N, C-alpha and C positions, 0 to 999 in steps of 0.2 A: 880450461870447461871449452871459452870462446872459441879458442885456438884451434881445440879439438875438433869442433860443431863444423867452423869453416874451413877449415882441411877436408874433414870428409867430407861435408859438403861438396865441394869442390870435385875431391878425386871421385864424389860416388856422382857424381854428373855426369864429368868423361866417359865413364866406364859405362855407365847405362847410356850414355850418350854412341859412344863404340858397337854396345852391344843391341842397340836400335838401329845403327846405320848397319851391321851387319845381316840383322833380318829384315830389313827392307831391303836390301843388295840380295837376298835369296828368294824372298817371297815375291821381290816388284821385277825382278831383270833376269835372274839365272834362271830359275824354273819356268817363268814365262817366257824364256828368249830355248829353253827343250822344249817347250810345247810347239812353239812356234816353227821350230828346226821338223820338231816331225809332222807338221801342216804343209812345208815345204817338200819333206819327202812324199808326202801322199800328192802332192799334185803332182809331183815326176809321175807317181807311177799311171796315175789318173792320164796321165798325158801320155803314156807309151803304151798303155792299155787301150787309150783311145785312136793312136795314129795305126795301131796293128789290127785294130776291128774294120776300122777306117778298109785298110788295106784287103782284108779280106775278102767282106762284104760288098763293101765298093757303094758303102749307104753313107751319104753325107751326113745322117745324125747322128753317126759316130766320130763325128769332132766334134761333137758337144763338148764331151768330157776332157778331148785334147785341148780347145780355147778355154775353158773355163778353167784346166790345167796350168796352164799359162799365165790367166789371171791371179787365181791361187798365190801361184809361185811368186809373182811380183810385189804380191802383198806380206806375204809372209817373208821374204826376202827387204824387205823393205823394214820390215817391224823387227827381224831380227839384225838388222843393220843397227839400230836404232837402240835394240838393250843389250848387245854386244861391243860397240861402240872405243869402248876404249877399253878391249880385250884382244890385243894383236890375236893372238892365237885363235882364237873362235872365229874371228872378220878374218884372217887368211884359212879357213876351214869353208866358209862363207862363199868367199872371192873362188876359191878352188870348186865346189859345188859347182855355182851357177858357170862357173869355163867351162866344165865338162859336160852341164846341161846344155848350154850353148850349143858347144863340140860337136854335141849327140845329135841337137835338131838340125844342124847344120849338115854333117855328116849321114845322118840315117831320115831322121823324122821325116825332112820337108823336102828331102828326094823321093822316099815312100811316098809320100801325101801328092806331091802333083806328078808321080807318077800311075796317079792310080783316076780312072775315068768312072767317073758317077753310073753305076747302073750297069758294070761290066767289071765283076766278081773277076779276082784271077788269084793266083797264087804264088806266094812271097817266097823269089829262091834262096836256096840256102846261104850264096856267098853274100847276098842283103842282110839275112835274119842272122846270119852270122856276126857278121859286121858291128849290125844294130847291138847286138846282145852283147861283144865284145867292150861296147863303148859303153852303155848301159851299166854292166858290174864293172868297169873301172871310177863309174859315177858313182854309183849302190856302194863301191868301198869308199868314195869318201863322203857320204854320207854316215859311212860308218865311221872312220875317223873323227866326224865332224860330232855323230852320237856321243863316243866313246871321251873327247874332250870334254863336250857338255857334261856330263856325268861327272867326268872328273873334276870340273870348276863345281859343280853342287857338292860333290862329296868334301870337296875343301872347304866350299864356303859353309856346307854345315860344322865341320873341324871345329872352322874357324868359331863359327857361333858356338861350339860346343865351348872352344876354351875360353871365348869372353863373357858366358855366361857361370862359369867357373872361378873366373877373373872378377864378376861383381859378387859374384855370392862372396867371395873370401874377402873381397875390400868391404861387402857390407856386412861381415860378421865380424873383419877387423874393426871395424867401426864401432860395433856395436862392445866389443870386448874391450875398445879403447875407453868408450862413456863408462862402462862399468868399473872399469881400471879407475877410470878419471872421480867417479862417483865415492869410489871407495876412501882413493886418496884426498877427496877434498872431506868426505866426513872425516877422518882422520883427523885435518886438520883445522877442519872446524871444530874438534872436540880438543886438539892441541890448544889451538889458539882462542879458543872461544867457550866455548863450552867448559874447560878446568878454569880460566878466571872467573866465571859466573859462578862456576860451582863454591870454590873460594870467598867470590862474592860474598854469598847468599847466606854460605856457613859462619862467617866475620858478621854480617847482617845479624843473622839470630843469635852470636853470641850477645851481641851490642840490645839487640830488642828482651832475650834474657837477665839484663841486667848489667854485663860488664861494660861498664861504658869504656873505660879504657882500651879495653881491643881496639889494634888499628884496621881499620878495613884495607885493605890494600888496593893498589892503583894500576891493574897490569893488564894485557892483553891488546887487542885492537884500539884502537883510539877514542873510536864512541864506548867501551866498556871502562879503558882508564877514567876517560869525561866521567864517565857514570860514580867509577870508585871514587875518583877526588870530589863529584859531587859530595856526597855519601860521607866519603870522610869529615868533609869539611861539615856535614850534617851532626855526626858525630860530636865531632869536636866543641860545637854551638850549645848541642843538649849537655855536655858533660859540662861548660863551661855554668850551665844556665843553672842545671843542677846541683855544682858545686854551688853555684851565688848562692842556691835556694836553702840548702843547706845550712850557709852561712845564714841565712835571712829565718831559718827554721830555728838555729842557736836561740840568733836574736831574739827570736818572739818566745822562746823556751825562757832565756832568764828575764825578758818583760811579763811571760806571764809569774814567772815566781815571785816575783813584783811586785805584780798584781795580787796574789795572793797574799805577801806579804803586806800589803796595803788594807785587803779587804778585810785580814785580820785587825790591822790596827784603826781601820773603820768601822769595825765592829763592836770593838773595846770603845773607840770615842762616841759610839752609837749610844752604849752604854752609859758611859759618863756622862752625857748628854742625859740618857733619860734620868739620869739619877739628878742633874741638876735642874733637868725638867720639874720633876716631883718637888725640889728644893721651892725650885721659885715661886712656884705654885700653891704652895704653903708658907713653908717659913720665910721667905721672903715677902711676904705680902702680912704676916702676923704682924711685923714690926712698923708696916706703913699704915695700919690698920690703928695700930697706938696710938702712932704720931698725927696721923689722922683726927683721931675719937677724944687724945690728951690734947690736942690743940682748940677742937671744937670746946670741951670741957674747959681751959681754959680760957677761951673767950663770952662761954657761959656765965661764968663765977667773975673772972674778973675784967666783965667786958666794960663797966661804968670807969672802972680805975683805970684805964688805956685809953691814950687821946687816938687822933683817927689813925694814926702812923703808925699806932701797935696793933690796933685791930688789921689794917692791910695787911702785915705782916706775918698775924695770924689767916688770916683769908691767902696769901700768896702760900704759906708752909701747906694747908689744908688742899689747896688745888694743886699743889705738888703731888703730895700722895697721892689724890686720886687720880692725876695723870699717869704717876709711877704704877699703879696699880693696874690700869687700862694698859697702857704698855705694855706690861708683862705679861697680862690675859692676849694681847695679840701676838704678841711673839710665842706663846705659848699656841695659839691655836694656828701658826705660822707652820711652826716646825712640827705639829704633828699631823698635818695634813698627809695624806697616803702614809703614814708611818703604823699610827696606831687606828683600830678600829675601821682597817680598810673595806668596809663592807660593799660588794658590788652586786645588786640586783635587779634586777626591769622594775622602771619606775617610770610611772607617769608624770611629762615635765608641767602638765597645768595644772596636779595634785602640791608639786613640787611650788611652781611658781605662785599660786594661789596662798600656799604658807607663809613666803617668801611676802608676799601681798597684805599679809594679815600680821608680822610682825612689825612691818611698814604702815599700818594703816592710821597711828595716831602722827606722825608726820605728815603723813599723804593729806589726811583730813583738815590739817593745820593749814597747810602749805595751797590746799584748794589743788593738787596736784590733779590730773587726767589720764589714767594710764589705759592707752590702744591696747590689746593684748588679741591675738589669734582665735580662732571659733575654738580649733585646737591643736595640741600641740604634741607631736609625736612620743611615743616613749624610747629611752636609753637605757644603756647596763651602767649601772655608776651607785655612788652612794647618795646617797638621798639629803643628809644632814649637809655634805658638802654640799652640794646642787644649789641646795637652801640657800648658804652662805654664798654661795656665784649670786645667783639673783639678787638679793639681798643686797647686797656693794654694792651691784651696778645700779639697781634701781634707787638703792642709798643715794648713792653718788648723785644721778641725774637730779634727786631732789634737793639735795645738799647744795652743788653749785650751781642753781637756779637763776635767770636774768629777775633782777630784785622788779625791773619792770613789770613781769608778766609774769604769769601762775605755768608751772611747767605742765609741759605734755608732753609725755612721753610713749614713745610709738613702737610695741614689739613685735619684729615681721620672721616668720622663719621660711627657708627653701633648700631647697636638698645641694649641697655642694659643689659647686662648677667645678673647681680644681684637682677634684678627690671621689669618685665613686663610693657610694658606701657610707656617706656624714652629710650632715646636717647642718645648713650655718644659721647660725641668730645673729638679727641685729638687736641693739639696744638704741633707739636715737631718743633726743631730746633738742629742747629749745633754752639751753642754759647758756653760760655764759661762752662755752668753748674752750679748746686745748689748741695752743698754734701749734703747728706739725713740725715745728723743731723739737715740740718735748712728746712728741706720740711714742719714741720708746721711754724714755726716761720715767716717765709715769709710773712705768710696770716696776721701777728699782724699788727693791722696798727701801725707806723713811725720804723716798722723796719727794718734796712738796714743792705745786708753785706757786704757792700763795704763805702768808706769814700766818703763827697760829692764832691770832686774834681776828683775823678777818676768817676763817674757817678749821672750824674744830679737827681733831684726827689725828693721829697717828702717822700717818703715809704707808702704812703697811697693807688699805685694801684692795686696791689694785696690784698688786705682788703676791697679795691670797686669790684674786681671782686667776690670774697668771697662771700660780701654782695647779690649784683646782683643776683647770681645765688641761696642762697639760699632764695632770697626773689620768685624767679620762683621756688620754690621748689626740687631744685635739690642741688647738692653737687659739690666739686670741691676740687682736690689733685693734688702729683706731683706724676709720676710713676718714683719712686724710684731705680726700673730696670734697666733704660732705660741708657745708656751710648751714650759718644758724644757729648753732648748736654745736653736740657731741655725736658721734655713733661708736659704741663701741660692737666688733661683731667678732663672732666666736663659732669654732665648730666640735661636735660632737658627732663620735660615731655611731651609727645606727645599731639597731639590735642585733642585729644578723650580723654584721661586719664587727662589732665589738664582740659577739661571740666567739667567734675566728678568732681576734684578737688576744682576748683573752687564754684562750685554749694552748694558742701561743707563747704568749708569754707565763704561762701554769708551765707549758713542757721547758722553754727557754731556764726559769727557775729550777725546774727539776734537775736537767744537765749541769746545771750550774752547780 
């Protein structure tokens, strides 16, 4: 296409330049030369008329056309010579006319003019007039030849200009035809080399998009389209590999889901057995313990005066062990039932919950002289009131239990918004007791883990594990602030009413889906 445009531009420019040159020759030189020839001939006629009138009338004013004619003749000849200087035939015609004019003036006009006396008219004799007429007719024949030659040149120029215009039109027509043919050829080539590979690439891509991931993407056509085809093929292979890996992972997940379903069935069966065990532990296991404790006490009462100190000590050990066993069984039952039995989720105010916990601890608080500082108002949360009472009661009871023997317990309860999680409350219970070393900050929440001997501080080691289970059951978390010194600070979070409502709905939906 570029070659056609360049060649067409060069040829068209040359043809157009040729047409322009011929037009300029015709309009700027040949036709003006023809006009100047007419002026030259008119100047000669004026000279002949002037000299003849002067010879007849002997009036000098008749010489004016003659003199002016000679000037016009000189100007026209000079202008005509400039216009036809490159044309020998026309230049020869001009020189011939000028020679004849000079001969006419020499042999007729000048002698006739010199022979006239101003103011004395006379008649020109026939011989002189005949000679003048003969010379002037020869000159007239010369300029007629000049006119014919100029007319031939004009005619030839017009014909050549017409031929040039015809050639120009044909050239431009051929250029347009060549461009049209090149456009058609280019469209065909584009269709063959570009559009068809693109169509194949599009159809193959659509097949892959419909799920035929094994269908290969062709890489054909020009370099750019081939590169695109290779890239799309690489993408298809990557997607196919990822899908295959995903399918394998899906199969693994399906097997794992089946295993989880089986484990869930086994877990439900195990839970049912645990429920049965809890019932047995709460009734059947405690009955023998009560009998052991009762009969040991009866034994001590009836035969106490017959037993020595060691015997009475053994009986006390048996009674204490039976009672501690009962307490341990009750605590284990309480720990196992958190979140499983009587899972009541209602909106409850923590002010009432905390007051009930303090009422349960009223005796020990009074005996130890503990001072409890609480906020004027605590928020409401959604949860199980009984479990929340147990939470507060365990935390406050531990604060009183693990007090510093040298000072009265001072417990401070704070409440603010959780900075780490929007829509949650953070509660802190701070005491001035013996404290917990930082290395045991996680250990104390493990069931049955104790930091002191049973003789120093009583208990089963389940209290803080129960607190953690209650807090996590309500969607919060509990920890020890190890940066606090001078006692112990327990912190835990509970969702607010709005957040807890959304979480409860989500958990209900998850259970329904499960």
